[in-house]
C-alpha positions as a printed NumPy array, in Angstrom:
array([[ 34.972,   7.737,  15.64 ],
       [ 33.205,   4.755,  17.224],
       [ 31.123,   3.857,  14.18 ],
       [ 28.978,   1.296,  15.993],
       [ 28.168,   3.834,  18.723],
       [ 27.148,   6.325,  16.03 ],
       [ 24.94 ,   3.737,  14.311],
       [ 23.314,   2.902,  17.637],
       [ 22.676,   6.607,  18.311],
       [ 20.928,   6.808,  14.938],
       [ 18.914,   3.605,  15.664],
       [ 20.529,   1.894,  12.7  ],
       [ 21.32 ,  -1.429,  14.361],
       [ 18.555,  -4.055,  14.267],
       [ 20.558,  -7.327,  14.365],
       [ 24.186,  -8.311,  14.097],
       [ 25.782, -11.731,  13.955],
       [ 28.413, -10.58 ,  16.479],
       [ 28.197,  -6.902,  17.434],
       [ 31.085,  -6.94 ,  19.91 ],
       [ 33.224,  -8.85 ,  17.437],
       [ 32.37 ,  -6.38 ,  14.671],
       [ 33.198,  -3.461,  16.948],
       [ 36.615,  -4.982,  17.662],
       [ 37.208,  -5.716,  13.973],
       [ 36.407,  -2.13 ,  12.972],
       [ 38.752,  -0.809,  15.64 ],
       [ 41.551,  -2.999,  14.238],
       [ 41.519,  -1.374,  10.78 ],
       [ 39.576,  -0.822,   7.536],
       [ 37.027,  -3.42 ,   6.487],
       [ 35.365,  -4.15 ,   3.139],
       [ 31.553,  -4.368,   3.199],
       [ 28.726,  -4.648,   0.714],
       [ 25.029,  -3.956,   0.329],
       [ 22.942,  -5.259,  -2.564],
       [ 20.306,  -3.465,  -4.636],
       [ 18.15 ,  -5.504,  -7.001],
       [ 17.231,  -3.72 , -10.266],
       [ 13.472,  -4.341, -10.177],
       [ 12.958,  -0.88 , -11.724],
       [ 15.113,   1.586, -13.639],
       [ 15.517,   3.701, -10.514],
       [ 16.043,   3.187,  -6.82 ],
       [ 13.576,   4.887,  -4.465],
       [ 13.896,   6.506,  -1.048],
       [ 13.403,   3.142,   0.617],
       [ 16.824,   2.173,  -0.789],
       [ 18.533,   5.251,   0.63 ],
       [ 19.228,   3.612,   3.965],
       [ 21.456,   0.956,   2.408],
       [ 23.343,   3.545,   0.369],
       [ 23.798,   5.773,   3.396],
       [ 25.049,   2.849,   5.474],
       [ 27.764,   2.282,   2.885],
       [ 28.554,   6.005,   2.934],
       [ 28.808,   6.097,   6.742],
       [ 31.286,   3.215,   6.677],
       [ 33.256,   4.881,   3.885],
       [ 33.516,   8.144,   5.821],
       [ 34.881,   6.096,   8.723],
       [ 37.665,   4.759,   6.485],
       [ 36.161,   1.488,   5.241],
       [ 35.711,   0.255,   1.648],
       [ 32.149,  -0.13 ,   0.324],
       [ 31.03 ,  -2.447,  -2.446],
       [ 27.6  ,  -1.377,  -3.717],
       [ 26.168,  -4.378,  -5.547],
       [ 23.734,  -4.191,  -8.464],
       [ 21.86 ,  -7.478,  -8.616],
       [ 22.068,  -8.307, -12.285],
       [ 21.622, -11.999, -11.415],
       [ 19.385, -11.947,  -8.312],
       [ 17.157,  -9.389, -10.018],
       [ 16.183, -12.113, -12.481],
       [ 14.738, -14.161,  -9.612],
       [ 13.152, -11.705,  -7.176],
       [ 13.645, -11.597,  -3.426],
       [ 10.616, -12.95 ,  -1.521],
       [ 11.605, -11.076,   1.656],
       [  8.867,  -8.675,   2.72 ],
       [  6.747,  -9.428,  -0.354],
       [  3.235, -10.863,  -0.216],
       [  3.29 , -12.176,  -3.782],
       [  5.823, -13.207,  -6.404],
       [  7.291, -10.495,  -8.6  ],
       [  6.821, -10.543, -12.36 ],
       [ 10.063, -11.779, -13.908],
       [ 11.914,  -9.175, -15.95 ],
       [ 13.295,  -9.827, -19.406],
       [ 17.069,  -9.803, -19.773],
       [ 16.843,  -6.558, -21.764],
       [ 14.781,  -4.862, -19.033],
       [ 17.199,  -6.069, -16.414],
       [ 20.282,  -4.819, -18.265],
       [ 18.678,  -1.397, -18.693],
       [ 17.744,  -1.219, -15.007],
       [ 21.228,  -2.286, -13.88 ],
       [ 22.821,   0.477, -15.969],
       [ 20.486,   3.093, -14.473],
       [ 20.987,   1.916, -10.897],
       [ 24.763,   1.786, -11.224],
       [ 24.706,   5.486, -12.128],
       [ 22.609,   6.274,  -9.05 ],
       [ 24.815,   4.249,  -6.731],
       [ 27.796,   6.217,  -8.015],
       [ 26.327,   9.531,  -6.805],
       [ 26.356,   8.966,  -3.071],
       [ 29.711,   7.249,  -2.701],
       [ 33.305,   8.325,  -3.337],
       [ 34.924,   6.305,  -6.131],
       [ 38.371,   7.838,  -5.706],
       [ 40.912,   7.656,  -2.912],
       [ 42.413,   4.9  ,  -0.768],
       [ 39.062,   3.429,   0.294],
       [ 37.299,   4.074,  -3.008],
       [ 33.937,   2.425,  -3.507],
       [ 33.733,  -0.287,  -6.163],
       [ 30.583,  -1.145,  -8.064],
       [ 30.002,  -4.869,  -8.495],
       [ 27.326,  -6.821, -10.354],
       [ 26.531, -10.349,  -9.198],
       [ 25.802, -11.394, -12.782],
       [ 29.594, -11.316, -13.227],
       [ 30.136, -14.441, -11.128],
       [ 26.656, -16.009, -11.164],
       [ 25.915, -16.255, -14.887],
       [ 28.97 , -18.488, -15.622],
       [ 27.834, -21.031, -13.008],
       [ 26.051, -24.134, -14.243],
       [ 23.2  , -25.613, -12.254],
       [ 24.893, -28.856, -11.204],
       [ 28.007, -27.063,  -9.962],
       [ 25.851, -24.646,  -7.984],
       [ 23.986, -27.515,  -6.321],
       [ 27.236, -29.276,  -5.459],
       [ 29.185, -26.225,  -4.284],
       [ 26.412, -24.272,  -2.582],
       [ 23.173, -26.231,  -2.276],
       [ 24.71 , -29.144,  -0.341],
       [ 25.609, -26.798,   2.524],
       [ 21.987, -25.82 ,   3.236],
       [ 19.3  , -27.662,   5.133],
       [ 15.801, -27.212,   3.737],
       [ 14.517, -27.388,   7.317],
       [ 16.618, -24.349,   8.236],
       [ 15.659, -22.448,   5.094],
       [ 11.949, -23.03 ,   5.693],
       [ 12.335, -21.748,   9.247],
       [ 13.601, -18.343,   8.056],
       [ 11.02 , -15.61 ,   8.653],
       [ 11.013, -14.391,   5.056],
       [ 10.336, -17.897,   3.722],
       [  7.858, -18.94 ,   6.399],
       [  5.75 , -15.805,   5.915],
       [  5.374, -16.515,   2.214],
       [  4.681, -20.205,   2.737],
       [  1.818, -19.245,   5.033],
       [  0.43 , -16.658,   2.593],
       [ -2.244, -17.312,  -0.034],
       [  0.233, -16.917,  -2.875],
       [  2.727, -19.425,  -1.471],
       [  6.353, -19.472,  -2.619],
       [  7.771, -20.67 ,  -5.92 ],
       [ 10.943, -22.736,  -6.126],
       [ 12.462, -19.824,  -8.051],
       [ 12.099, -17.421,  -5.141],
       [ 12.961, -20.122,  -2.617],
       [ 16.354, -20.326,  -4.339],
       [ 17.024, -16.61 ,  -3.87 ],
       [ 18.54 , -17.155,  -0.435],
       [ 21.185, -19.477,  -1.895],
       [ 22.105, -16.942,  -4.578],
       [ 22.549, -14.147,  -2.057],
       [ 24.555, -16.436,   0.218],
       [ 26.794, -17.256,  -2.736],
       [ 27.267, -13.534,  -3.426],
       [ 28.649, -12.974,   0.068],
       [ 30.815, -16.078,  -0.217],
       [ 32.238, -14.943,  -3.572],
       [ 32.894, -11.411,  -2.359],
       [ 34.569, -12.731,   0.801],
       [ 36.806, -15.017,  -1.225],
       [ 37.614, -12.685,  -4.122],
       [ 37.344,  -9.194,  -2.607],
       [ 38.079,  -9.806,   1.062],
       [ 34.588,  -8.56 ,   1.949],
       [ 33.945,  -9.273,   5.632],
       [ 30.597,  -7.564,   6.228],
       [ 27.169,  -7.506,   4.579],
       [ 24.635,  -4.843,   5.569],
       [ 20.955,  -4.694,   4.706],
       [ 17.438,  -4.055,   5.963],
       [ 16.05 ,  -6.187,   8.756],
       [ 14.01 ,  -8.181,   6.235],
       [ 17.341,  -9.424,   4.831],
       [ 18.444, -11.118,   8.069],
       [ 17.697, -14.631,   6.829],
       [ 19.543, -14.096,   3.547],
       [ 22.521, -12.466,   5.267],
       [ 22.947, -15.208,   7.868],
       [ 22.711, -17.792,   5.09 ],
       [ 25.791, -16.103,   3.621],
       [ 27.728, -15.991,   6.893],
       [ 26.973, -19.69 ,   7.434],
       [ 28.204, -20.587,   3.933],
       [ 31.432, -18.608,   4.391],
       [ 32.204, -20.287,   7.701],
       [ 31.575, -23.747,   6.257],
       [ 33.536, -23.304,   3.035],
       [ 36.225, -20.743,   3.857],
       [ 36.472, -21.003,   7.652],
       [ 37.191, -17.271,   7.992],
       [ 35.39 , -14.613,  10.017],
       [ 32.568, -12.547,   8.565],
       [ 29.712, -10.433,   9.855],
       [ 26.134,  -9.536,   9.053],
       [ 24.497,  -6.29 ,  10.185],
       [ 20.923,  -5.163,   9.57 ],
       [ 19.187,  -1.838,  10.109],
       [ 15.478,  -1.382,  10.954],
       [ 13.105,  -0.924,   8.052],
       [ 11.843,   2.653,   7.899],
       [  8.116,   3.28 ,   8.217],
       [  5.856,   6.306,   8.482],
       [  4.279,   7.402,  11.76 ],
       [  1.213,   5.21 ,  11.072],
       [  3.391,   2.166,  10.381],
       [  2.817,   2.172,   6.617],
       [  5.625,   1.695,   4.127],
       [  8.069,   4.56 ,   3.861],
       [  8.615,   6.221,   0.498],
       [  5.101,   5.761,  -0.867],
       [  2.736,   8.651,  -1.643],
       [ -0.706,   8.874,  -3.215],
       [  0.985,   9.29 ,  -6.585],
       [  3.342,   6.328,  -6.042],
       [  6.939,   5.777,  -4.986],
       [  9.391,   8.621,  -4.381],
       [ 12.221,   7.837,  -6.806],
       [ 15.859,   8.893,  -6.775],
       [ 15.83 ,   9.496, -10.537],
       [ 15.006,  13.202, -11.062],
       [ 13.144,  12.29 , -14.253],
       [ 10.7  ,  10.187, -12.234],
       [ 10.499,  12.327,  -9.093],
       [ 11.71 ,  15.897,  -9.543],
       [ 14.09 ,  17.344,  -6.934],
       [ 11.282,  19.728,  -5.945],
       [  8.849,  16.89 ,  -5.218],
       [ 11.645,  14.958,  -3.515],
       [ 12.335,  18.003,  -1.312],
       [  8.631,  18.359,  -0.551],
       [  8.354,  14.697,   0.459],
       [ 10.825,  15.188,   3.294],
       [  9.631,  18.72 ,   4.098],
       [  6.137,  17.298,   4.675],
       [  7.272,  14.505,   7.011],
       [  5.03 ,  13.901,  10.022],
       [  6.212,  15.956,  12.987],
       [  7.103,  13.016,  15.21 ],
       [  9.112,  11.333,  12.452],
       [ 11.42 ,  14.295,  11.776],
       [ 13.929,  13.574,  14.611],
       [ 14.435,   9.896,  13.644],
       [ 14.633,  10.843,   9.961],
       [ 17.299,  13.451,  10.752],
       [ 19.383,  10.773,  12.458],
       [ 18.896,   8.116,   9.805],
       [ 18.729,   9.994,   6.508],
       [ 21.374,  12.67 ,   6.994],
       [ 25.093,  12.7  ,   7.589],
       [ 24.764,  15.565,  10.05 ],
       [ 26.822,  14.973,  13.213],
       [ 25.179,  14.543,  16.581],
       [ 26.087,  18.061,  17.725],
       [ 24.182,  19.458,  14.722],
       [ 21.162,  17.171,  15.097],
       [ 20.517,  17.695,  18.805],
       [ 19.864,  21.484,  18.557],
       [ 17.463,  20.797,  15.684],
       [ 15.656,  18.198,  17.773],
       [ 15.408,  20.642,  20.697],
       [ 14.037,  23.376,  18.439],
       [ 11.59 ,  20.9  ,  16.903],
       [ 10.339,  19.735,  20.316],
       [  9.692,  23.344,  21.352],
       [  8.128,  24.658,  18.133],
       [  7.498,  21.986,  15.474],
       [  5.23 ,  24.408,  13.616],
       [  8.295,  26.542,  12.804],
       [  9.456,  23.626,  10.62 ],
       [ 13.131,  24.406,  11.157],
       [ 14.009,  20.721,  11.525],
       [ 11.709,  19.768,   8.627],
       [ 13.58 ,  22.149,   6.336],
       [ 17.003,  20.98 ,   7.55 ],
       [ 15.977,  17.38 ,   6.839],
       [ 14.689,  18.18 ,   3.355],
       [ 17.779,  20.247,   2.529],
       [ 20.289,  17.636,   3.65 ],
       [ 18.676,  14.653,   1.936],
       [ 18.014,  16.558,  -1.308],
       [ 21.63 ,  17.763,  -1.365],
       [ 22.921,  14.219,  -0.842],
       [ 20.823,  12.717,  -3.623],
       [ 20.58 ,  15.534,  -6.18 ],
       [ 23.388,  18.003,  -5.407],
       [ 23.579,  21.684,  -4.5  ],
       [ 22.232,  23.09 ,  -7.775],
       [ 19.115,  20.908,  -7.701],
       [ 18.596,  21.771,  -4.032],
       [ 18.7  ,  25.476,  -4.872],
       [ 16.076,  24.939,  -7.606],
       [ 13.898,  22.894,  -5.253],
       [ 14.017,  25.586,  -2.578],
       [ 13.237,  28.281,  -5.133],
       [ 10.237,  26.282,  -6.356],
       [  9.111,  25.781,  -2.767],
       [  9.247,  29.541,  -2.131],
       [  6.906,  30.19 ,  -5.065],
       [  3.999,  28.702,  -3.127],
       [  4.824,  30.929,  -0.157],
       [  4.525,  34.156,  -2.119],
       [  8.163,  34.415,  -3.185],
       [  9.195,  36.618,  -6.1  ],
       [  9.082,  35.067,  -9.551],
       [ 11.741,  37.376, -10.961],
       [ 14.384,  35.327, -12.742],
       [ 12.742,  31.981, -11.975],
       [ 13.623,  29.323, -14.549],
       [ 10.907,  27.579, -16.508],
       [ 11.7  ,  24.043, -15.306],
       [ 11.549,  25.254, -11.694],
       [  8.163,  26.875, -12.2  ],
       [  6.771,  23.865, -14.056],
       [  7.596,  21.675, -11.082],
       [  5.193,  23.865,  -9.109],
       [  2.483,  23.728, -11.772],
       [  2.082,  20.018, -11.125],
       [  1.358,  20.677,  -7.44 ],
       [ -1.638,  23.019,  -7.778],
       [ -5.001,  22.904,  -9.598],
       [ -4.599,  23.796, -13.257],
       [ -7.112,  24.918, -15.891],
       [ -6.622,  25.664, -19.582],
       [ -8.072,  28.854, -21.042],
       [ -9.943,  28.94 , -24.318],
       [ -7.755,  29.833, -27.32 ],
       [ -7.53 ,  33.615, -27.695],
       [ -8.78 ,  34.366, -24.169],
       [ -5.739,  36.552, -23.518],
       [ -5.792,  38.314, -26.895],
       [ -6.731,  41.964, -27.391],
       [ -7.602,  43.697, -24.134],
       [ -7.154,  40.436, -22.305],
       [ -9.167,  38.422, -19.789],
       [-10.956,  40.282, -16.956],
       [ -9.441,  39.352, -13.602],
       [-12.873,  38.353, -12.271],
       [-13.257,  35.889, -15.144],
       [ -9.766,  34.537, -14.464],
       [-10.641,  33.897, -10.802],
       [-13.8  ,  32.023, -11.798],
       [-12.005,  30.053, -14.526],
       [ -9.313,  29.025, -12.046],
       [-11.865,  27.831,  -9.5  ],
       [-10.572,  30.191,  -6.808],
       [-13.865,  32.127,  -6.841],
       [-17.282,  30.528,  -7.235],
       [-18.795,  33.474,  -9.139],
       [-17.955,  36.885, -10.564],
       [-19.619,  38.493,  -7.576],
       [-17.463,  36.478,  -5.208],
       [-14.405,  37.343,  -7.291],
       [-15.143,  41.081,  -6.904],
       [-15.51 ,  40.669,  -3.151],
       [-12.214,  38.74 ,  -3.017],
       [-10.502,  41.545,  -4.917],
       [-11.992,  44.178,  -2.617],
       [-10.669,  42.219,   0.355],
       [ -7.144,  42.593,  -1.013],
       [ -6.312,  38.896,  -1.05 ],
       [ -5.854,  38.233,  -4.773],
       [ -2.456,  37.835,  -6.418],
       [ -1.32 ,  37.131,  -9.976],
       [  2.199,  35.755, -10.31 ],
       [  2.598,  36.593,  -6.604],
       [  1.858,  40.296,  -7.2  ],
       [ -1.187,  41.708,  -5.419],
       [ -4.093,  42.828,  -7.635],
       [ -6.547,  45.289,  -6.076],
       [ -8.219,  46.661,  -9.214],
       [-11.457,  44.793,  -9.898],
       [-11.373,  46.004, -13.505],
       [ -7.878,  44.662, -14.211],
       [ -7.367,  42.517, -17.275],
       [ -4.747,  39.855, -18.   ],
       [ -3.217,  39.642, -21.457],
       [ -0.393,  37.623, -22.975],
       [  2.188,  39.991, -21.5  ],
       [  1.108,  38.93 , -17.999],
       [  1.967,  35.291, -18.608],
       [  5.046,  33.493, -17.385],
       [  7.049,  31.951, -20.233],
       [  4.251,  33.052, -22.563],
       [  2.022,  30.329, -21.155],
       [  1.172,  30.423, -17.441],
       [ -0.697,  32.619, -14.951],
       [ -0.224,  31.787, -11.267],
       [ -3.234,  32.937,  -9.253],
       [ -3.48 ,  33.037,  -5.465],
       [ -6.323,  33.883,  -3.11 ],
       [ -5.392,  34.432,   0.506],
       [ -2.263,  32.767,   1.832],
       [ -2.563,  29.212,   0.57 ],
       [ -5.141,  28.864,  -2.233],
       [ -3.3  ,  28.607,  -5.561],
       [ -4.313,  27.79 ,  -9.116],
       [ -2.628,  27.966, -12.517],
       [ -4.229,  29.079, -15.746],
       [ -2.596,  27.775, -18.927],
       [ -2.861,  29.757, -22.119],
       [ -4.945,  27.899, -24.702],
       [ -3.223,  26.934, -27.937]])
């Protein structure tokens, strides 16, 4: 496989220090490459997926990836693409975040076999350095004039917040990472987002000056939404890779709800599907985007990559609940993922005792009907469902036996109006 041609097809090449040279080097045999992930939180988010997938694409092509957890650089904070300086983490926070991120990095890559991935942490080689040695061995090779001219530095210098010396030093630390990995691990290529271009080329320059051996830098375009805003952000915050922070169901829904015109580029960039599988999906999407065939393929593939087949099955089952699917055999954690997506009201204690709660009262309590009269008309129209089972009897009552898991009632009016009633304690 011509890996560079595949990356170009997927629009995953923004800049390269020597694209023709890299193409020739890849054709000559396996290469070792790395991509860094700073532990600014205890989970990576979907914005980090592109770097992980780049490593995976190279690994599938026979090359050796080195995912790097930035135990050292995370203490400083990368100014690239940031309008203000990050809050510095404590060493304890950083160590916790590194441990969490290492576990996530291990999910997407193969750590067995001849080109097994190897997790590295730049604290390993950075912490033992003393300041004077770093200045002598690294700092003397950099011109401040050149550093200031880098886009990431210049943008911050021109901003209201300015740039601290701490963050200004980040470029030297990342350059030293590449140098160390080239010297100790034979790493010839660094990949990263386009906002990392200045940091990456600082590393290639340092390697050429100190080691006088070839090396390459390759960046991919930063991913944005259709309106140009940052990818991976929702009204409720970032979409995390940790299932405890963003459930597989919500993760699945994030990609399922992608804007129509972004689905084809997301299919190319966020999945490992081959071209002959993507092109029919793109054709189907162009003809009938409302069918959401490509949307679902995108959500399935990315959720499977990040969370696995079992979590994907749960996410799809949860998704079907809000399309009238049967609730028979549904597991509690799957249903509770759905509860967080629809309006929820808590019933008064004892409301379901005895003969139970009249269905008209339940519709009013849920907010699906404005009044009891409206509730009766909704029932007469045949568009009311409890736990996805149609209710036509206006005199029906709901007792504890009607609840799911002894706690929930899922009400629906029409095709898309849902609400959940929670049994009062």
